[in-house]
N, C-alpha and C positions, 0 to 999 in steps of 0.2 A: 504493500500500500504506500502511495506517495502523497498523502494528504497534506495540504497546506494548512496554515494555522487558522485561517478564517473560513467559515462555511460559505458555500456558494448559494445555498438555499436555506432559509430559516422559515419554518412554518410555526407560528407562535399562537398557541391557544385557539386553534381553528375550530369553529363550530359551523355546522351546516344543517339547517332546518328545511324540511319539505313539508310545509304546513305544520301539522302537529307532530310530525315524525322528526325526531332528532337523529340524524345519520352520523354526525360527528359532534362530540361533546367535550371540546377543549383539548385537541390533539396538538402536541408540539414535537417537531422533528427537525434535526439539522442534518444537512447533507454536505459533504466535503469533496473538493476536487480529488480525483484519483482514488476514490473509494467505491466499493459496492455496498450500498446500504440496503439490507433486506427488510421488506415490510411484510410481516407474516400475520395470518389470521384465518379463521374459518370463514365460510360463506356467511355474509351478513355482518362481518366484523367492521366494515367501513372502508376497506382497502380501495375499492373502486371509486367511492365518493371522494376519498382523500386524494387520489392521483388526478381525478378530474378537476379537483379544486386547485391543485398545484399547476396543472397544465392549461388552465383557462376555460375549461368547459363549464365549471360552476364558479360563481363568486361566493366567497365565504359569507355566512350570516354574521359572524363575529370573528375577530382574530386578525392577525397580520401576516403577510407574506413579504419576506425580504429576499431580494435576489442581488447577488454581488454587493451586499452591504447596504442596499437602498430599498426603501419601501416600494412595493410593486403591486399593481392591481391590473390583472388581465381581463379584458372584456370579452375576449374570444380566443380560441386555441391558436389562431394565426399569430396573435401578438406574442404569445408564449414561445412559439416556434421561432419567430423573428429574434426574440431575446436570446434564444439558445436552449430552450426546454423542449425536447422532442419526446413524443410518446409513441411507442410501438404497441398497439393493441393486439389482442388475440386474432382478430380477423385479418390483420396485416394490410388491409386496403390495397390489395393487388388484383390484377385482372389475369386469371390463369392462362388464357389463350394469347396474351400479349407477351412479347419478348422480355427477357430479363432487363435489357438496356432501356426499353421503353418504360417498364415499371420503375426502374431505378430513377429515371428522370421525370416521372409523371408529376406534373404541376410545376416543374422547374426545367422545362425543355430548352436545350441549347439550340439557338437558331443561327442559320447561315444565310447571308444575304446573296441574292441572285437578282441583280438589277433592283427594281422596286419591290421585289418579292422576298419573303423570308421562308425558309424551309427548316424542318428538323434536321439538325446536324448529326446524321447517323454515325459518321466516322469518329467524331469527338465523343459521342455518347458510348459507342462500342469500346473505344480505347479506355475511357475512364472506368466503365463498368468492369471490364476484364481486370484492370489493375487493382481496383478496390476489392474485388472479390478474391483475388490472389492474396492480398494482404490479410484477409480473413481466413485464409486456408481453404478456399473453395475454388476448385478448378472446373470451370464450365466447359461444355463442349464447344460453346461459342456464345457471343452476346445475343444472337438471335434465338437462342434456345427458349422455348416457352416456359414461363414461370411454373405453369401447372405440371411440368415434367420433373420439377425439383422435389426433393423430400421436404417434409415439414421443417426440419432443422435448417436445411439450406435456404428455404424461404424466409425463415426467421433471420438468418444471417444477411440475406439481401436487404431486409428492412432495417436491420441494425447498421449495416455498412452505408446505406442510403442516408440515414439520419446523421451519422458521423461525418460523411462527406459534405453534407450541407450545413455543417457548423454547430452541431449539438455540443453544448457545454454540460448539459444534464440530460441523461438518457433514461427515460422511464420505461420499464419493460413489464407489461401486464401479463403475468402467468405464461411466460414464453416457453416453458417446458411441460405444461400441463397435459398436452395431448401427444407427447413424443415418446418414442422408444428409447432404450438405454443409449444406443450409439448416437442417435440424433441429439439427445439431451446432452451428452458429453461434448458434442460439437458446439452447441449453443453456449454451454458453460465456458468452454475454451474461448469463444468469441467475446463473452462478457469480460473475461480476464484480459484479453488483448485491448479492449476498449478502455478498461480501467487503467491499464499501464500507459495509455496515451494521455492520462491526466484528466479524463472525462469522468464526471460523477455519474454513477449508475444507481438507479433506484429499482431494485428487483422485487417485484410483487410476486409472492408465491405462498402456497399452503404446504409446500414440501420442505420439511426441515433438512433432509439430506442434501437437496439441491442448494438450499441457502447456505448450509455449512461448507459446501464445496468451494464457494467463491466469495462469501460474505465477509466484510470487515466489521460491520456493525449490524445489529439485529433489533428491530422494533416490532413489538407484538401489539396488535389491535384486537380489542374484544368489545363488541356492542358499541362501537363508536368512541371508545376510550383507549388511551395508551396504557398498557399494562407494564411497560418498562422497555428500556433500551440497554443493550449490553454490547461490549466490544468482543471481538474474537479472543478467546482465551479466558473470558470472564464467565462463560456459560457453556454447559455441555449440551449435546444434542437432546439428551433425555430431559434436561431442565427446560430447554426451549420448547420441546414437544408438550411438556406438562403445562407450561405457561400458555401455549396456544390453546390447549384443550380446556383451560379454565381452572387449572390448579386444584384447589380443594373440591370443586364441583366434581372433577373427574375421580378423585379419591373416594368421595362419597358414593358415586355411581358404581365404581368398581366393587366397593364393599357390598352394596345392595344386590349386585349380580354375582356374588360369590367369587370375585377376583378374576372375572373372565374378560375384562375390558383390556 
C-alpha cells in the first residue's frame, strides 16, 4: 500500500433518507490514494446507497463529502466522473455485440477530421485499447473482438482499464467478483492490485470476506445503514470480519438456538 497522508475522499456522517426509510444513518468513511478500501455488508446493509451517494447518483440528506480536501457536492454522476470518481457497476454498461475498442471509448470517442467531417478514429482507439488491456494482463485476439466473447472477468477488466485510462482518481467497484468463477475472480483481484499500485484509490464493495482479505488494506462493515467499524489489514482476522458482517452477537444467539449449526 502506498497511501499518502491525506485522504482523497472523506464521507462524514452521511445520512440518506427515502421518505420515511433511513438507508444511511451517519456513515463516515475515509479513502486514501493507493489503497483498496473494502466496504462489506449483507444485502440491505446500505452499500449500494453509500456508493451512489459518493458517486453523485444520490445527494446526501445530511452529512458532508470532501474530495481532495475540499467540500464537494455532486448533482449528477457526470460531475463525479469529471472530478475523478469513477464507478464500475455490476452491469458494466457495455454492448456485447460491439467491439472491445468501441466499448472502451463509448461516450469518449476519439474523432479524426476529414475535411469538414469528423469520423471515429479506429486506429487510435484500437492502439490504445490493445495497450491498456496488455497493461492489465489481458491479451485480446484483436481490438475488434466483440465484448460478448470475453469472460466475465475480462469484461470487468475492460471496464476497470477504461475508467483508469480516462483519469479515475477513485475507482468504485460494485461487487465485481460476485458472479465469477475462481480463475476469473483471481484475474479481477490481480487487476485491483495493479490499479492500487498506480496510486489510485479503490473502493471495493463486496459481501465476500475472502475476496476482501485478498486485496484489502482497510475494511469497513455496514449493517442496516450504520458503520459497525473500520479496521486496517492486520488488525482483524477473516473470522472476526465475517462475524462483524453477520451481526456479531445476533449470529451467536442464532447459532445457539439452532444447536450450533450456523
